N, C-alpha and C positions, 0 to 999 in steps of 0.2 A: 162583569160580562166586558171588563178590562183586559182581560189574560183571552177573552172571545176575539176583542180588537186586533188585540197585538198579534195573536195567529193568521189574522188576515190581509198583518203587514200594516192598520192602520197606524198613520206617523210614524211608518220608516220615511229611514232619508227616498227610497224607490218612489212609494207612496208619495210622498212630502214632491220629487220631480215633476211627477205624473201630473199633480194637482196643477205645478204652475204650468207646466205645457197642456192643460184643458183649459187652465184663466187664458193664458198669451193669444189660445188660437180660436177661442171666444170672442176676447176683448177686438184681436187683431179683424173678424170676420164682424162684426159689428159696425168699428169703424170703418173697413169700406162701404157696408150696406147705407151709412150714412152719405158717403161723398156717394155714393149713385144713386140715391137720393136728389142728395142735391144737384147732382148733373143731369140724368136724365129724369126727373119728376117735376124739380121746380127750373133745372134748367140752369145754370150758371150768372145768368144776367135775372133769373128769377131770383134766387138766391142774392145774390149783387144786391140786389132793391131791398129784400127782405133786412141786410145787415144792415141798409140807408137806415132804414124804418126806426130801425132801435137804436139811430144814434151814431151805428160804427161807420168807419170806413166801406165804402163799395168792395174794394180791394180787398179786405179783410176777411170774405166768403171767398176768393181764390184762393189766399193761404190756407185757410181751412179747410178746403177740399183737399189740395196739397197735400197738408197735414194729416189727413184722414187717410188719403194712399200708401204714402209710402211711410207713416205712423203705422199703419194698418197690417202691411206686408213684413214690415220689419216684427212686428210682434207675430206673426205670422207662423215666417222661418226662424225666429231669437235671434234677430241679428241683435244685437243693443239694448237685449228685453228693458234692463233698469231704466236705461238713459231715456230712451224711446217713450216707456208708462211714464216716466218722470214730463217727460217734454210736452202729454196731450194731456197731465193734468188741468195747465192753461186753456187749452181748447176746449173741453167738455165742462169743466168749471164756467167759461166766459158762457159758456150756451144757455147753464143752472141761470145764472146771475141775469144774464141781458134777457131773453128769450123765454123763459121760462118761471122768475122769480117773482112776476107779478103775475101769476094765475095760480097763483097758492103750495101750499105742498106737494097736494097729489097729484097721479100722474094722469090718473081717468078724468082730471077736471079740465073745463073745453082748454084748448090748445097746449095743453099738456102743465103739469107742475115742477117744482126742483127736485123731485123726491127720485127718478130715475136720474140724474144727472148726476145730480149727491153720491145716490151710490155707485156708478159708475165711477165717477172721481175717488172714491174710496179704495174700489178694485184698482185700479190705476196706481196706488198707491200700495197695496196689499201685494201685487207683480212687481212693482220697483224692488219690495223689500223682498218677494222668495226670488227673484233674480229666474232666469231664463229655463232651468228643467231640462226635462230629457227632449229629445232630438233638437237642439238648436243648433244652430251655425257658432254662435259666439257661449260661450260659460258665462256672459256676466248679464 
């Protein structure tokens, strides 16, 4: 089986570059989707109110939306991928801790548990370690 995988290029430098690209674009798109949700569904004032209900400053919602938009776009185009991934970890880890921790582990629990934010945090760390991969504006 190992020979077959190697013949298919699995584990090659090219495959790793493509994997980093796929992960990078998926993460970027998810961050844009989360910003879209806050802006067009909950509305910025509603997101700020939710942050306040968690004991956080309402202004942090606006910073979070900016981080999600700018970080998402940077990941999609491959601009400073490792740095952006590391900088986005507190955003999603904070969501897991402040918004989802009390709801239990499973994300299908009412109001979502911390399973998904924890996985997303790990994928950002993996992206930071992999770097930009293929078709990136910068190589890191």
